[in-house]
VOKEKOL-956854 format. One line per 3 residues: number of its first residue (from 1); for each residue x, y, z of C-alpha. Coordinates in steps of 0.001 Angstrom, whole numbers, plus 500000, padded with zeros to 6 digits. Layout:
REM residues N
NUM> X Y Z; ...
REM end
This chain:
REM residues 265
1> 481147 491222 503037; 479082 494056 501554; 479079 495762 504958
4> 482847 495535 505361; 484115 495885 501777; 483220 498115 498851
7> 484272 497033 495363; 484779 499436 492473; 485917 498555 488955
10> 488638 501104 488162; 489886 499741 484806; 489451 496706 482581
13> 489827 493573 484747; 490959 495784 487630; 489046 496276 490889
16> 489659 498518 493906; 488541 496936 497176; 488163 499292 500141
19> 487546 498003 503642; 485575 499897 506255; 488722 501692 507464
22> 489197 503076 503918; 492333 501053 503203; 492473 499957 499563
25> 493749 496806 497932; 493480 495920 494250; 492621 492818 492270
28> 494136 492555 488796; 493282 489823 486277; 495338 488511 483392
31> 494356 485619 481150; 495902 482915 483331; 496397 484381 486810
34> 495162 487150 489081; 497226 489383 491356; 495970 490840 494631
37> 497910 493957 495570; 497864 494276 499396; 495438 492600 501794
40> 494034 495321 504110; 493600 494399 507801; 492256 490873 507331
43> 489228 491652 509497; 486734 490826 506748; 486820 487712 504570
46> 488872 489137 501724; 489684 485706 500262; 485992 484918 499838
49> 485387 488280 498202; 488283 487773 495780; 486958 484332 494851
52> 483581 485891 494076; 485257 488190 491520; 487764 485858 489838
55> 488078 482113 489318; 491763 482383 488399; 494638 481357 490704
58> 495521 484345 492907; 498984 485481 493922; 499435 488255 496501
61> 502014 491049 496417; 502462 493461 499321; 503489 497071 498577
64> 504985 497571 502054; 505001 496001 505492; 502569 498129 507495
67> 499727 496298 509291; 496858 497795 507293; 498384 496224 504181
70> 499719 492894 505514; 497401 491713 508290; 495051 490000 505836
73> 497865 488097 504115; 497163 484947 506155; 494035 484371 504050
76> 496239 483556 501034; 498960 480981 500415; 501255 482622 497845
79> 502756 485927 498993; 505511 488273 497805; 507080 491281 499527
82> 510403 493105 499310; 513232 491623 501353; 513603 494952 503188
85> 510020 494782 504533; 509781 491035 505112; 510786 491433 508760
88> 508013 493965 509258; 505499 491566 507723; 506614 488800 510099
91> 506438 491152 513085; 502731 491728 512509; 502151 487976 512782
94> 503338 487925 516379; 500320 486898 518485; 500909 489540 521168
97> 501298 492278 518544; 498113 491212 516774; 496221 491073 520063
100> 497289 494636 520878; 496393 495792 517357; 492933 494315 517683
103> 492274 495911 521079; 493547 499314 519927; 491929 499337 516509
106> 489041 496878 516104; 487667 496026 519537; 484309 497625 518688
109> 484439 497476 514885; 484352 494181 513019; 481903 491992 511067
112> 479415 489862 513000; 481007 486582 511871; 484559 487716 512653
115> 486733 485410 514784; 489106 487368 516990; 490987 484206 517977
118> 491533 483124 514379; 492809 486589 513450; 495200 486838 516398
121> 496565 483310 515865; 496852 483637 512082; 499978 482281 510400
124> 501556 483214 507096; 501773 480939 504085; 504693 480810 501654
127> 506470 484169 501398; 508894 484985 498586; 510859 488205 498153
130> 510839 490606 495224; 513034 493439 493998; 513235 496242 491447
133> 512611 494970 487933; 510849 491743 488883; 507747 491055 486784
136> 504472 489351 487658; 503290 487577 484508; 499522 487051 484580
139> 498938 486021 480974; 499000 488861 478448; 499314 491253 481377
142> 502589 492004 483176; 503182 494095 486299; 506707 495327 486969
145> 508143 496082 490415; 509551 499567 491031; 511443 500054 494307
148> 510423 503227 496171; 512192 503208 499554; 511013 506029 501799
151> 507672 505443 503525; 509232 502121 504520; 512626 500680 503537
154> 511060 498190 501125; 508108 500092 499679; 507321 499267 496058
157> 505063 500421 493247; 503714 498117 490534; 503606 499268 486925
160> 501037 497898 484492; 502394 499583 481382; 499983 498090 478856
163> 497004 499442 480785; 498851 502618 481838; 498306 502011 485558
166> 500627 502542 488535; 499766 500896 491860; 501548 503114 494369
169> 500849 501732 497854; 501288 504582 500360; 504125 506268 498456
172> 501962 508466 496199; 498402 509331 497241; 495951 512135 498047
175> 495988 511066 501693; 499007 512401 503608; 502244 510595 502760
178> 503632 509601 506155; 507370 510182 506385; 507618 510775 510138
181> 507219 507158 511234; 509790 504975 512956; 509866 502884 509778
184> 510404 505876 507453; 513746 506560 505773; 515247 510002 505126
187> 513026 512458 503273; 515825 512829 500703; 515652 509065 500065
190> 511918 509345 499461; 512557 512257 497088; 514997 510154 495034
193> 512415 507342 494953; 509554 509444 493615; 511855 510976 491010
196> 512652 507396 490000; 508928 506586 489737; 508456 509697 487619
199> 511031 508376 485143; 508402 505814 484095; 505634 508412 483657
202> 505219 507808 479922; 504048 504277 480801; 501142 505227 483103
205> 498333 507766 483231; 496479 506780 486382; 497772 506092 489877
208> 495970 503680 492215; 497032 504328 495843; 496559 502551 499164
211> 494491 505353 500699; 492428 508318 499607; 490889 509035 496254
214> 491389 506409 493525; 492317 506556 490740; 494285 509799 490711
217> 496014 511648 487898; 499764 511204 487572; 500292 514974 487909
220> 500119 514468 491674; 503603 512952 491480; 505062 516224 490170
223> 503270 518032 492983; 505021 515807 495518; 508388 516151 493809
226> 508159 519960 493741; 506963 520170 497334; 509531 517791 498819
229> 512275 519510 496836; 511341 522847 498436; 511375 521267 501903
232> 514833 519804 501321; 516117 523125 499955; 514813 524976 503028
235> 512293 526987 501009; 509279 525385 502674; 508562 524283 506224
238> 505697 522260 507594; 503472 523137 510526; 503916 521035 513647
241> 500896 518823 514307; 500099 515903 516584; 498880 513028 514445
244> 497566 509552 515270; 501098 508315 514502; 502948 510925 516558
247> 504082 514507 516072; 505292 515626 512658; 505615 518607 510360
250> 502723 518816 507906; 503050 520422 504480; 499845 520658 502451
253> 500054 521025 498704; 497190 521174 496202; 495905 517584 495994
256> 498068 515914 498621; 500259 516520 501680; 503256 515079 503469
259> 504142 514658 507141; 507857 514557 507921; 510453 514822 510679
262> 512766 517833 510520; 515542 515728 512073; 515222 513083 509380
265> 515824 514972 506135
REM end
């Protein structure tokens, strides 16, 4: 596990877990329960690692339905995701899809004790759906769901107001925010979503994202809002680049960047 995962304590009873592909998930403890936010690729034994950190019952919440966040969900029995992204989650538990993902992404990169067959044939446990305003009660620690449609239709953030933390998935991060994907909504929808997240800014100081540097200062949200606003107003245009996920227009700001589709504003 030490070769595949790196664990960093980022706040009281809060751990960032990065896998070897630099995808992050987070473990949060209350007094009675623990919450795992995202599950990475499921290539390493995340469940065993989580059990080595906490002895509390663990519930899993998924910030959005992309494979690098949901493919490890089979290692847990109690899962939650937005209704809008539930179909995406299920799609990445199709055996043919998982086989193709493995061949394209992990054929030559996985732990020695990894079982390709078990990963490809993995099945999901109980999946419930969540929405804006729902609260995960962990025992003297609550995390509230904030809907942030944009990167995917059902992307969410999780607000831990008492500890002034915002878990942002891929919606706010130093890594490029991908808004040129087939699963992305209009850039204007994403803009409305991050403005909505900013309306809670008095309740958090640090942002914990799915990729890139963690934690990050909440000022990065204003940077995204200002930049996306200028794109939508026609004051700023990105440079066309071919990315791993297809061609898009890249706008680089100070601490972050965004990749978008000019035909999907």
